[in-house]
PDB file of N, CA, C, O and CB in Angstrom:
ATOM      1  N   MET A   1     107.319 120.660 134.300  1.00  0.00           N
ATOM      2  CA  MET A   1     107.196 120.273 132.907  1.00  0.00           C
ATOM      3  C   MET A   1     105.714 120.198 132.536  1.00  0.00           C
ATOM      4  O   MET A   1     104.901 119.663 133.290  1.00  0.00           O
ATOM      5  CB  MET A   1     107.905 118.917 132.645  1.00  0.00           C
ATOM      6  N   GLU A   2     105.380 120.730 131.388  1.00  0.00           N
ATOM      7  CA  GLU A   2     104.013 120.702 130.897  1.00  0.00           C
ATOM      8  C   GLU A   2     103.601 119.284 130.526  1.00  0.00           C
ATOM      9  O   GLU A   2     104.392 118.541 129.944  1.00  0.00           O
ATOM     10  CB  GLU A   2     103.858 121.631 129.696  1.00  0.00           C
ATOM     11  N   ARG A   3     102.392 118.909 130.851  1.00  0.00           N
ATOM     12  CA  ARG A   3     101.891 117.573 130.552  1.00  0.00           C
ATOM     13  C   ARG A   3     101.594 117.347 129.081  1.00  0.00           C
ATOM     14  O   ARG A   3     101.847 116.260 128.563  1.00  0.00           O
ATOM     15  CB  ARG A   3     100.662 117.313 131.342  1.00  0.00           C
ATOM     16  N   TYR A   4     101.061 118.358 128.395  1.00  0.00           N
ATOM     17  CA  TYR A   4     100.681 118.205 126.995  1.00  0.00           C
ATOM     18  C   TYR A   4     101.853 118.545 126.093  1.00  0.00           C
ATOM     19  O   TYR A   4     102.552 119.531 126.327  1.00  0.00           O
ATOM     20  CB  TYR A   4      99.475 119.091 126.659  1.00  0.00           C
ATOM     21  N   TYR A   5     102.072 117.742 125.070  1.00  0.00           N
ATOM     22  CA  TYR A   5     103.130 118.113 124.157  1.00  0.00           C
ATOM     23  C   TYR A   5     102.729 118.051 122.702  1.00  0.00           C
ATOM     24  O   TYR A   5     103.528 118.414 121.839  1.00  0.00           O
ATOM     25  CB  TYR A   5     104.295 117.246 124.375  1.00  0.00           C
ATOM     26  N   SER A   6     101.518 117.606 122.393  1.00  0.00           N
ATOM     27  CA  SER A   6     101.136 117.542 120.998  1.00  0.00           C
ATOM     28  C   SER A   6      99.623 117.428 120.860  1.00  0.00           C
ATOM     29  O   SER A   6      98.940 116.849 121.705  1.00  0.00           O
ATOM     30  CB  SER A   6     101.824 116.369 120.311  1.00  0.00           C
ATOM     31  N   CYS A   7      99.128 117.992 119.781  1.00  0.00           N
ATOM     32  CA  CYS A   7      97.739 117.820 119.388  1.00  0.00           C
ATOM     33  C   CYS A   7      97.740 117.833 117.870  1.00  0.00           C
ATOM     34  O   CYS A   7      98.258 118.763 117.252  1.00  0.00           O
ATOM     35  CB  CYS A   7      96.794 118.943 119.995  1.00  0.00           C
ATOM     36  N   ARG A   8      97.158 116.797 117.268  1.00  0.00           N
ATOM     37  CA  ARG A   8      97.220 116.714 115.806  1.00  0.00           C
ATOM     38  C   ARG A   8      95.986 116.028 115.244  1.00  0.00           C
ATOM     39  O   ARG A   8      95.264 115.326 115.951  1.00  0.00           O
ATOM     40  CB  ARG A   8      98.480 115.966 115.364  1.00  0.00           C
ATOM     41  N   LEU A   9      95.767 116.247 113.968  1.00  0.00           N
ATOM     42  CA  LEU A   9      94.703 115.608 113.217  1.00  0.00           C
ATOM     43  C   LEU A   9      95.227 114.295 112.668  1.00  0.00           C
ATOM     44  O   LEU A   9      96.374 114.218 112.229  1.00  0.00           O
ATOM     45  CB  LEU A   9      94.186 116.525 112.077  1.00  0.00           C
ATOM     46  N   ASP A  10      94.397 113.261 112.690  1.00  0.00           N
ATOM     47  CA  ASP A  10      94.814 111.952 112.204  1.00  0.00           C
ATOM     48  C   ASP A  10      93.756 111.409 111.242  1.00  0.00           C
ATOM     49  O   ASP A  10      92.590 111.263 111.606  1.00  0.00           O
ATOM     50  CB  ASP A  10      95.042 110.969 113.387  1.00  0.00           C
ATOM     51  N   ASN A  11      94.178 111.112 110.011  1.00  0.00           N
ATOM     52  CA  ASN A  11      93.278 110.560 109.004  1.00  0.00           C
ATOM     53  C   ASN A  11      93.612 109.114 108.671  1.00  0.00           C
ATOM     54  O   ASN A  11      93.135 108.582 107.668  1.00  0.00           O
ATOM     55  CB  ASN A  11      93.327 111.399 107.746  1.00  0.00           C
ATOM     56  N   SER A  12      94.419 108.479 109.494  1.00  0.00           N
ATOM     57  CA  SER A  12      94.829 107.109 109.203  1.00  0.00           C
ATOM     58  C   SER A  12      93.634 106.161 109.307  1.00  0.00           C
ATOM     59  O   SER A  12      92.598 106.500 109.879  1.00  0.00           O
ATOM     60  CB  SER A  12      95.952 106.665 110.163  1.00  0.00           C
ATOM     61  N   ILE A  13      93.804 104.975 108.745  1.00  0.00           N
ATOM     62  CA  ILE A  13      92.732 103.989 108.800  1.00  0.00           C
ATOM     63  C   ILE A  13      92.782 103.157 110.068  1.00  0.00           C
ATOM     64  O   ILE A  13      91.881 102.357 110.322  1.00  0.00           O
ATOM     65  CB  ILE A  13      92.798 103.085 107.598  1.00  0.00           C
ATOM     66  N   GLU A  14      93.833 103.339 110.872  1.00  0.00           N
ATOM     67  CA  GLU A  14      93.895 102.641 112.151  1.00  0.00           C
ATOM     68  C   GLU A  14      92.783 103.160 113.059  1.00  0.00           C
ATOM     69  O   GLU A  14      92.466 104.349 113.035  1.00  0.00           O
ATOM     70  CB  GLU A  14      95.288 102.826 112.821  1.00  0.00           C
ATOM     71  N   PHE A  15      92.206 102.296 113.837  1.00  0.00           N
ATOM     72  CA  PHE A  15      91.181 102.653 114.819  1.00  0.00           C
ATOM     73  C   PHE A  15      89.915 103.194 114.171  1.00  0.00           C
ATOM     74  O   PHE A  15      89.201 103.983 114.790  1.00  0.00           O
ATOM     75  CB  PHE A  15      91.728 103.674 115.787  1.00  0.00           C
ATOM     76  N   ASN A  16      89.622 102.790 112.942  1.00  0.00           N
ATOM     77  CA  ASN A  16      88.371 103.199 112.323  1.00  0.00           C
ATOM     78  C   ASN A  16      87.216 102.432 112.941  1.00  0.00           C
ATOM     79  O   ASN A  16      87.415 101.416 113.607  1.00  0.00           O
ATOM     80  CB  ASN A  16      88.413 102.977 110.803  1.00  0.00           C
ATOM     81  N   GLY A  17      86.034 102.919 112.720  1.00  0.00           N
ATOM     82  CA  GLY A  17      84.851 102.289 113.265  1.00  0.00           C
ATOM     83  C   GLY A  17      84.216 103.176 114.314  1.00  0.00           C
ATOM     84  O   GLY A  17      84.393 104.394 114.320  1.00  0.00           O
ATOM     85  N   TYR A  18      83.475 102.541 115.195  1.00  0.00           N
ATOM     86  CA  TYR A  18      82.754 103.273 116.221  1.00  0.00           C
ATOM     87  C   TYR A  18      82.964 102.614 117.578  1.00  0.00           C
ATOM     88  O   TYR A  18      82.989 101.388 117.682  1.00  0.00           O
ATOM     89  CB  TYR A  18      81.256 103.349 115.884  1.00  0.00           C
ATOM     90  N   GLY A  19      83.116 103.429 118.615  1.00  0.00           N
ATOM     91  CA  GLY A  19      83.227 102.910 119.969  1.00  0.00           C
ATOM     92  C   GLY A  19      84.547 103.254 120.615  1.00  0.00           C
ATOM     93  O   GLY A  19      85.334 104.037 120.081  1.00  0.00           O
ATOM     94  N   ILE A  20      84.782 102.662 121.770  1.00  0.00           N
ATOM     95  CA  ILE A  20      86.015 102.886 122.530  1.00  0.00           C
ATOM     96  C   ILE A  20      87.078 101.942 121.981  1.00  0.00           C
ATOM     97  O   ILE A  20      86.823 100.749 121.816  1.00  0.00           O
ATOM     98  CB  ILE A  20      85.795 102.659 124.074  1.00  0.00           C
ATOM     99  N   ARG A  21      88.255 102.464 121.701  1.00  0.00           N
ATOM    100  CA  ARG A  21      89.348 101.673 121.137  1.00  0.00           C
ATOM    101  C   ARG A  21      90.587 101.802 122.006  1.00  0.00           C
ATOM    102  O   ARG A  21      90.885 102.872 122.535  1.00  0.00           O
ATOM    103  CB  ARG A  21      89.657 102.116 119.694  1.00  0.00           C
ATOM    104  N   TYR A  22      91.301 100.699 122.143  1.00  0.00           N
ATOM    105  CA  TYR A  22      92.594 100.676 122.817  1.00  0.00           C
ATOM    106  C   TYR A  22      93.580 100.031 121.855  1.00  0.00           C
ATOM    107  O   TYR A  22      93.247  99.050 121.191  1.00  0.00           O
ATOM    108  CB  TYR A  22      92.530  99.900 124.192  1.00  0.00           C
ATOM    109  N   GLY A  23      94.770 100.562 121.775  1.00  0.00           N
ATOM    110  CA  GLY A  23      95.771  99.995 120.881  1.00  0.00           C
ATOM    111  C   GLY A  23      97.091 100.696 121.034  1.00  0.00           C
ATOM    112  O   GLY A  23      97.390 101.262 122.086  1.00  0.00           O
ATOM    113  N   ARG A  24      97.885 100.659 119.982  1.00  0.00           N
ATOM    114  CA  ARG A  24      99.210 101.291 119.989  1.00  0.00           C
ATOM    115  C   ARG A  24      99.430 102.052 118.702  1.00  0.00           C
ATOM    116  O   ARG A  24      99.031 101.609 117.625  1.00  0.00           O
ATOM    117  CB  ARG A  24     100.321 100.244 120.183  1.00  0.00           C
ATOM    118  N   ILE A  25     100.070 103.201 118.824  1.00  0.00           N
ATOM    119  CA  ILE A  25     100.554 103.977 117.694  1.00  0.00           C
ATOM    120  C   ILE A  25     102.025 104.216 117.953  1.00  0.00           C
ATOM    121  O   ILE A  25     102.392 104.801 118.972  1.00  0.00           O
ATOM    122  CB  ILE A  25      99.761 105.329 117.510  1.00  0.00           C
ATOM    123  N   ASN A  26     102.872 103.768 117.038  1.00  0.00           N
ATOM    124  CA  ASN A  26     104.332 103.888 117.197  1.00  0.00           C
ATOM    125  C   ASN A  26     104.801 103.318 118.529  1.00  0.00           C
ATOM    126  O   ASN A  26     105.702 103.867 119.163  1.00  0.00           O
ATOM    127  CB  ASN A  26     104.762 105.355 117.086  1.00  0.00           C
ATOM    128  N   GLY A  27     104.193 102.226 118.948  1.00  0.00           N
ATOM    129  CA  GLY A  27     104.607 101.551 120.172  1.00  0.00           C
ATOM    130  C   GLY A  27     104.051 102.129 121.454  1.00  0.00           C
ATOM    131  O   GLY A  27     104.274 101.557 122.521  1.00  0.00           O
ATOM    132  N   GLU A  28     103.332 103.246 121.395  1.00  0.00           N
ATOM    133  CA  GLU A  28     102.772 103.868 122.587  1.00  0.00           C
ATOM    134  C   GLU A  28     101.288 103.553 122.688  1.00  0.00           C
ATOM    135  O   GLU A  28     100.589 103.508 121.676  1.00  0.00           O
ATOM    136  CB  GLU A  28     103.002 105.388 122.570  1.00  0.00           C
ATOM    137  N   ARG A  29     100.809 103.337 123.906  1.00  0.00           N
ATOM    138  CA  ARG A  29      99.403 103.027 124.141  1.00  0.00           C
ATOM    139  C   ARG A  29      98.513 104.193 123.731  1.00  0.00           C
ATOM    140  O   ARG A  29      98.866 105.360 123.901  1.00  0.00           O
ATOM    141  CB  ARG A  29      99.171 102.678 125.612  1.00  0.00           C
ATOM    142  N   VAL A  30      97.346 103.845 123.187  1.00  0.00           N
ATOM    143  CA  VAL A  30      96.372 104.842 122.766  1.00  0.00           C
ATOM    144  C   VAL A  30      95.003 104.431 123.278  1.00  0.00           C
ATOM    145  O   VAL A  30      94.608 103.269 123.179  1.00  0.00           O
ATOM    146  CB  VAL A  30      96.362 105.005 121.222  1.00  0.00           C
ATOM    147  N   GLN A  31      94.291 105.396 123.824  1.00  0.00           N
ATOM    148  CA  GLN A  31      92.910 105.186 124.215  1.00  0.00           C
ATOM    149  C   GLN A  31      92.079 106.087 123.324  1.00  0.00           C
ATOM    150  O   GLN A  31      92.376 107.276 123.200  1.00  0.00           O
ATOM    151  CB  GLN A  31      92.670 105.487 125.747  1.00  0.00           C
ATOM    152  N   GLY A  32      91.037 105.542 122.696  1.00  0.00           N
ATOM    153  CA  GLY A  32      90.276 106.334 121.753  1.00  0.00           C
ATOM    154  C   GLY A  32      88.779 106.206 121.903  1.00  0.00           C
ATOM    155  O   GLY A  32      88.259 105.159 122.292  1.00  0.00           O
ATOM    156  N   TYR A  33      88.099 107.283 121.590  1.00  0.00           N
ATOM    157  CA  TYR A  33      86.642 107.340 121.542  1.00  0.00           C
ATOM    158  C   TYR A  33      86.319 107.711 120.104  1.00  0.00           C
ATOM    159  O   TYR A  33      86.277 108.890 119.753  1.00  0.00           O
ATOM    160  CB  TYR A  33      86.027 108.383 122.596  1.00  0.00           C
ATOM    161  N   VAL A  34      86.094 106.709 119.281  1.00  0.00           N
ATOM    162  CA  VAL A  34      86.055 106.899 117.840  1.00  0.00           C
ATOM    163  C   VAL A  34      84.636 106.740 117.310  1.00  0.00           C
ATOM    164  O   VAL A  34      83.918 105.804 117.663  1.00  0.00           O
ATOM    165  CB  VAL A  34      86.992 105.914 117.146  1.00  0.00           C
ATOM    166  N   MET A  35      84.259 107.668 116.465  1.00  0.00           N
ATOM    167  CA  MET A  35      82.973 107.614 115.791  1.00  0.00           C
ATOM    168  C   MET A  35      83.168 108.048 114.350  1.00  0.00           C
ATOM    169  O   MET A  35      82.485 108.953 113.871  1.00  0.00           O
ATOM    170  CB  MET A  35      81.921 108.506 116.506  1.00  0.00           C
ATOM    171  N   GLY A  36      84.102 107.401 113.655  1.00  0.00           N
ATOM    172  CA  GLY A  36      84.373 107.722 112.261  1.00  0.00           C
ATOM    173  C   GLY A  36      85.749 108.312 112.072  1.00  0.00           C
ATOM    174  O   GLY A  36      86.687 107.988 112.799  1.00  0.00           O
ATOM    175  N   ASN A  37      85.858 109.178 111.091  1.00  0.00           N
ATOM    176  CA  ASN A  37      87.124 109.777 110.696  1.00  0.00           C
ATOM    177  C   ASN A  37      86.848 111.217 110.323  1.00  0.00           C
ATOM    178  O   ASN A  37      85.727 111.475 109.885  1.00  0.00           O
ATOM    179  CB  ASN A  37      87.790 108.999 109.515  1.00  0.00           C
ATOM    180  N   PRO A  38      87.734 112.179 110.445  1.00  0.00           N
ATOM    181  CA  PRO A  38      89.090 112.139 110.988  1.00  0.00           C
ATOM    182  C   PRO A  38      89.084 112.210 112.513  1.00  0.00           C
ATOM    183  O   PRO A  38      88.065 112.495 113.142  1.00  0.00           O
ATOM    184  CB  PRO A  38      89.921 113.284 110.417  1.00  0.00           C
ATOM    185  N   LYS A  39      90.241 111.944 113.075  1.00  0.00           N
ATOM    186  CA  LYS A  39      90.394 111.885 114.526  1.00  0.00           C
ATOM    187  C   LYS A  39      91.373 112.953 115.016  1.00  0.00           C
ATOM    188  O   LYS A  39      92.276 113.364 114.287  1.00  0.00           O
ATOM    189  CB  LYS A  39      90.872 110.490 114.957  1.00  0.00           C
ATOM    190  N   VAL A  40      91.180 113.391 116.245  1.00  0.00           N
ATOM    191  CA  VAL A  40      92.104 114.308 116.917  1.00  0.00           C
ATOM    192  C   VAL A  40      92.869 113.471 117.931  1.00  0.00           C
ATOM    193  O   VAL A  40      92.271 112.684 118.664  1.00  0.00           O
ATOM    194  CB  VAL A  40      91.347 115.526 117.608  1.00  0.00           C
ATOM    195  N   ILE A  41      94.188 113.635 117.978  1.00  0.00           N
ATOM    196  CA  ILE A  41      95.006 112.925 118.957  1.00  0.00           C
ATOM    197  C   ILE A  41      95.722 113.949 119.826  1.00  0.00           C
ATOM    198  O   ILE A  41      96.433 114.821 119.326  1.00  0.00           O
ATOM    199  CB  ILE A  41      96.029 111.974 118.258  1.00  0.00           C
ATOM    200  N   ILE A  42      95.521 113.830 121.134  1.00  0.00           N
ATOM    201  CA  ILE A  42      96.234 114.655 122.113  1.00  0.00           C
ATOM    202  C   ILE A  42      97.263 113.750 122.773  1.00  0.00           C
ATOM    203  O   ILE A  42      96.921 112.685 123.289  1.00  0.00           O
ATOM    204  CB  ILE A  42      95.250 115.302 123.182  1.00  0.00           C
ATOM    205  N   SER A  43      98.512 114.170 122.757  1.00  0.00           N
ATOM    206  CA  SER A  43      99.599 113.387 123.353  1.00  0.00           C
ATOM    207  C   SER A  43     100.102 114.064 124.617  1.00  0.00           C
ATOM    208  O   SER A  43     100.209 115.288 124.683  1.00  0.00           O
ATOM    209  CB  SER A  43     100.757 113.203 122.350  1.00  0.00           C
ATOM    210  N   LEU A  44     100.406 113.253 125.613  1.00  0.00           N
ATOM    211  CA  LEU A  44     100.898 113.736 126.899  1.00  0.00           C
ATOM    212  C   LEU A  44     102.334 113.291 127.109  1.00  0.00           C
ATOM    213  O   LEU A  44     102.810 112.375 126.438  1.00  0.00           O
ATOM    214  CB  LEU A  44     100.009 113.235 128.048  1.00  0.00           C
ATOM    215  N   ASN A  45     103.020 113.931 128.032  1.00  0.00           N
ATOM    216  CA  ASN A  45     104.404 113.558 128.357  1.00  0.00           C
ATOM    217  C   ASN A  45     104.491 112.341 129.256  1.00  0.00           C
ATOM    218  O   ASN A  45     105.491 111.623 129.233  1.00  0.00           O
ATOM    219  CB  ASN A  45     105.107 114.712 129.018  1.00  0.00           C
ATOM    220  N   LYS A  46     103.449 112.097 130.053  1.00  0.00           N
ATOM    221  CA  LYS A  46     103.522 110.980 130.989  1.00  0.00           C
ATOM    222  C   LYS A  46     102.142 110.398 131.222  1.00  0.00           C
ATOM    223  O   LYS A  46     101.126 111.009 130.890  1.00  0.00           O
ATOM    224  CB  LYS A  46     104.143 111.422 132.319  1.00  0.00           C
ATOM    225  N   GLY A  47     102.124 109.200 131.802  1.00  0.00           N
ATOM    226  CA  GLY A  47     100.880 108.519 132.096  1.00  0.00           C
ATOM    227  C   GLY A  47     100.815 107.173 131.403  1.00  0.00           C
ATOM    228  O   GLY A  47     101.553 106.914 130.453  1.00  0.00           O
ATOM    229  N   LYS A  48      99.923 106.318 131.887  1.00  0.00           N
ATOM    230  CA  LYS A  48      99.770 104.989 131.294  1.00  0.00           C
ATOM    231  C   LYS A  48      99.382 105.097 129.830  1.00  0.00           C
ATOM    232  O   LYS A  48      99.986 104.450 128.973  1.00  0.00           O
ATOM    233  CB  LYS A  48      98.722 104.172 132.058  1.00  0.00           C
ATOM    234  N   TYR A  49      98.381 105.907 129.542  1.00  0.00           N
ATOM    235  CA  TYR A  49      97.995 106.203 128.168  1.00  0.00           C
ATOM    236  C   TYR A  49      98.475 107.612 127.860  1.00  0.00           C
ATOM    237  O   TYR A  49      98.009 108.574 128.470  1.00  0.00           O
ATOM    238  CB  TYR A  49      96.442 106.064 127.954  1.00  0.00           C
ATOM    239  N   ARG A  50      99.383 107.738 126.937  1.00  0.00           N
ATOM    240  CA  ARG A  50      99.934 109.052 126.598  1.00  0.00           C
ATOM    241  C   ARG A  50      99.252 109.681 125.398  1.00  0.00           C
ATOM    242  O   ARG A  50      99.456 110.862 125.118  1.00  0.00           O
ATOM    243  CB  ARG A  50     101.411 108.937 126.330  1.00  0.00           C
ATOM    244  N   ASN A  51      98.452 108.915 124.693  1.00  0.00           N
ATOM    245  CA  ASN A  51      97.752 109.413 123.512  1.00  0.00           C
ATOM    246  C   ASN A  51      96.262 109.163 123.659  1.00  0.00           C
ATOM    247  O   ASN A  51      95.835 108.034 123.902  1.00  0.00           O
ATOM    248  CB  ASN A  51      98.290 108.745 122.227  1.00  0.00           C
ATOM    249  N   PHE A  52      95.473 110.220 123.510  1.00  0.00           N
ATOM    250  CA  PHE A  52      94.024 110.130 123.574  1.00  0.00           C
ATOM    251  C   PHE A  52      93.463 110.574 122.236  1.00  0.00           C
ATOM    252  O   PHE A  52      93.793 111.650 121.738  1.00  0.00           O
ATOM    253  CB  PHE A  52      93.451 110.989 124.739  1.00  0.00           C
ATOM    254  N   MET A  53      92.618 109.744 121.663  1.00  0.00           N
ATOM    255  CA  MET A  53      92.092 109.980 120.334  1.00  0.00           C
ATOM    256  C   MET A  53      90.574 110.061 120.408  1.00  0.00           C
ATOM    257  O   MET A  53      89.932 109.294 121.126  1.00  0.00           O
ATOM    258  CB  MET A  53      92.542 108.871 119.354  1.00  0.00           C
ATOM    259  N   PHE A  54      90.010 111.002 119.657  1.00  0.00           N
ATOM    260  CA  PHE A  54      88.561 111.121 119.607  1.00  0.00           C
ATOM    261  C   PHE A  54      88.160 111.812 118.317  1.00  0.00           C
ATOM    262  O   PHE A  54      88.989 112.413 117.634  1.00  0.00           O
ATOM    263  CB  PHE A  54      88.024 111.892 120.832  1.00  0.00           C
ATOM    264  N   THR A  55      86.889 111.720 117.997  1.00  0.00           N
ATOM    265  CA  THR A  55      86.378 112.371 116.796  1.00  0.00           C
ATOM    266  C   THR A  55      85.496 113.544 117.191  1.00  0.00           C
ATOM    267  O   THR A  55      84.969 113.604 118.302  1.00  0.00           O
ATOM    268  CB  THR A  55      85.593 111.373 115.915  1.00  0.00           C
ATOM    269  N   THR A  56      85.351 114.469 116.258  1.00  0.00           N
ATOM    270  CA  THR A  56      84.531 115.645 116.474  1.00  0.00           C
ATOM    271  C   THR A  56      84.055 116.159 115.117  1.00  0.00           C
ATOM    272  O   THR A  56      84.629 115.814 114.084  1.00  0.00           O
ATOM    273  CB  THR A  56      85.317 116.744 117.250  1.00  0.00           C
ATOM    274  N   LYS A  57      83.023 116.971 115.118  1.00  0.00           N
ATOM    275  CA  LYS A  57      82.500 117.502 113.857  1.00  0.00           C
ATOM    276  C   LYS A  57      83.437 118.515 113.208  1.00  0.00           C
ATOM    277  O   LYS A  57      83.434 118.657 111.985  1.00  0.00           O
ATOM    278  CB  LYS A  57      81.153 118.144 114.091  1.00  0.00           C
ATOM    279  N   ASN A  58      84.238 119.219 114.002  1.00  0.00           N
ATOM    280  CA  ASN A  58      85.142 120.252 113.488  1.00  0.00           C
ATOM    281  C   ASN A  58      86.569 119.985 113.944  1.00  0.00           C
ATOM    282  O   ASN A  58      87.107 120.753 114.742  1.00  0.00           O
ATOM    283  CB  ASN A  58      84.690 121.651 113.949  1.00  0.00           C
ATOM    284  N   PRO A  59      87.203 118.906 113.455  1.00  0.00           N
ATOM    285  CA  PRO A  59      88.519 118.538 113.968  1.00  0.00           C
ATOM    286  C   PRO A  59      89.609 119.570 113.716  1.00  0.00           C
ATOM    287  O   PRO A  59      90.443 119.807 114.590  1.00  0.00           O
ATOM    288  CB  PRO A  59      88.932 117.252 113.370  1.00  0.00           C
ATOM    289  N   GLU A  60      89.618 120.188 112.542  1.00  0.00           N
ATOM    290  CA  GLU A  60      90.671 121.168 112.248  1.00  0.00           C
ATOM    291  C   GLU A  60      90.594 122.356 113.191  1.00  0.00           C
ATOM    292  O   GLU A  60      91.612 122.823 113.701  1.00  0.00           O
ATOM    293  CB  GLU A  60      90.568 121.646 110.799  1.00  0.00           C
ATOM    294  N   GLU A  61      89.373 122.845 113.420  1.00  0.00           N
ATOM    295  CA  GLU A  61      89.170 123.981 114.325  1.00  0.00           C
ATOM    296  C   GLU A  61      89.563 123.617 115.755  1.00  0.00           C
ATOM    297  O   GLU A  61      90.173 124.425 116.456  1.00  0.00           O
ATOM    298  CB  GLU A  61      87.703 124.447 114.282  1.00  0.00           C
ATOM    299  N   LEU A  62      89.221 122.414 116.188  1.00  0.00           N
ATOM    300  CA  LEU A  62      89.554 121.975 117.541  1.00  0.00           C
ATOM    301  C   LEU A  62      91.064 121.837 117.732  1.00  0.00           C
ATOM    302  O   LEU A  62      91.598 122.238 118.765  1.00  0.00           O
ATOM    303  CB  LEU A  62      88.867 120.646 117.847  1.00  0.00           C
ATOM    304  N   VAL A  63      91.749 121.273 116.744  1.00  0.00           N
ATOM    305  CA  VAL A  63      93.209 121.143 116.842  1.00  0.00           C
ATOM    306  C   VAL A  63      93.850 122.522 116.977  1.00  0.00           C
ATOM    307  O   VAL A  63      94.733 122.710 117.813  1.00  0.00           O
ATOM    308  CB  VAL A  63      93.780 120.400 115.603  1.00  0.00           C
ATOM    309  N   LEU A  64      93.419 123.487 116.168  1.00  0.00           N
ATOM    310  CA  LEU A  64      93.967 124.847 116.267  1.00  0.00           C
ATOM    311  C   LEU A  64      93.713 125.451 117.642  1.00  0.00           C
ATOM    312  O   LEU A  64      94.604 126.076 118.218  1.00  0.00           O
ATOM    313  CB  LEU A  64      93.362 125.746 115.186  1.00  0.00           C
ATOM    314  N   LEU A  65      92.507 125.273 118.172  1.00  0.00           N
ATOM    315  CA  LEU A  65      92.164 125.808 119.486  1.00  0.00           C
ATOM    316  C   LEU A  65      93.007 125.173 120.588  1.00  0.00           C
ATOM    317  O   LEU A  65      93.536 125.877 121.447  1.00  0.00           O
ATOM    318  CB  LEU A  65      90.683 125.590 119.773  1.00  0.00           C
ATOM    319  N   ILE A  66      93.136 123.847 120.568  1.00  0.00           N
ATOM    320  CA  ILE A  66      93.924 123.156 121.594  1.00  0.00           C
ATOM    321  C   ILE A  66      95.384 123.557 121.498  1.00  0.00           C
ATOM    322  O   ILE A  66      96.017 123.849 122.513  1.00  0.00           O
ATOM    323  CB  ILE A  66      93.783 121.630 121.456  1.00  0.00           C
ATOM    324  N   ARG A  67      95.923 123.573 120.285  1.00  0.00           N
ATOM    325  CA  ARG A  67      97.335 123.959 120.126  1.00  0.00           C
ATOM    326  C   ARG A  67      97.580 125.379 120.639  1.00  0.00           C
ATOM    327  O   ARG A  67      98.617 125.649 121.244  1.00  0.00           O
ATOM    328  CB  ARG A  67      97.758 123.855 118.644  1.00  0.00           C
ATOM    329  N   LYS A  68      96.637 126.279 120.404  1.00  0.00           N
ATOM    330  CA  LYS A  68      96.768 127.643 120.910  1.00  0.00           C
ATOM    331  C   LYS A  68      96.760 127.654 122.440  1.00  0.00           C
ATOM    332  O   LYS A  68      97.568 128.343 123.062  1.00  0.00           O
ATOM    333  CB  LYS A  68      95.635 128.531 120.364  1.00  0.00           C
ATOM    334  N   GLN A  69      95.844 126.888 123.044  1.00  0.00           N
ATOM    335  CA  GLN A  69      95.714 126.858 124.497  1.00  0.00           C
ATOM    336  C   GLN A  69      96.925 126.254 125.197  1.00  0.00           C
ATOM    337  O   GLN A  69      97.253 126.650 126.315  1.00  0.00           O
ATOM    338  CB  GLN A  69      94.485 126.089 124.876  1.00  0.00           C
ATOM    339  N   ILE A  70      97.600 125.288 124.546  1.00  0.00           N
ATOM    340  CA  ILE A  70      98.757 124.671 125.194  1.00  0.00           C
ATOM    341  C   ILE A  70     100.068 125.286 124.726  1.00  0.00           C
ATOM    342  O   ILE A  70     101.147 124.797 125.061  1.00  0.00           O
ATOM    343  CB  ILE A  70      98.769 123.178 124.929  1.00  0.00           C
ATOM    344  N   GLY A  71      99.968 126.373 123.941  1.00  0.00           N
ATOM    345  CA  GLY A  71     101.152 127.117 123.556  1.00  0.00           C
ATOM    346  C   GLY A  71     101.960 126.523 122.430  1.00  0.00           C
ATOM    347  O   GLY A  71     103.176 126.712 122.383  1.00  0.00           O
ATOM    348  N   LEU A  72     101.319 125.807 121.518  1.00  0.00           N
ATOM    349  CA  LEU A  72     102.044 125.201 120.405  1.00  0.00           C
ATOM    350  C   LEU A  72     101.844 125.943 119.084  1.00  0.00           C
ATOM    351  O   LEU A  72     102.374 125.516 118.058  1.00  0.00           O
ATOM    352  CB  LEU A  72     101.616 123.768 120.245  1.00  0.00           C
ATOM    353  N   SER A  73     101.101 127.032 119.089  1.00  0.00           N
ATOM    354  CA  SER A  73     100.904 127.754 117.826  1.00  0.00           C
ATOM    355  C   SER A  73     101.306 129.196 117.951  1.00  0.00           C
ATOM    356  O   SER A  73     101.207 129.951 116.984  1.00  0.00           O
ATOM    357  CB  SER A  73      99.462 127.665 117.375  1.00  0.00           C
TER     358      SER A  73
END
């Protein structure tokens, strides 16, 4: 089974600010490296933290690239 199952752009106000963030989205643990908005979230099928969130200068381009690499596009 493939480990990665999702990669998406997130513009929510949750986890705003700067620095390392830990929390929950829809009841699942999230680990984040946040430096503003918007954020990219990569979700995994298994592991203690199944969602990893981070910011980047080109989030839309990165999401497309990751989705292509993991076979979701």
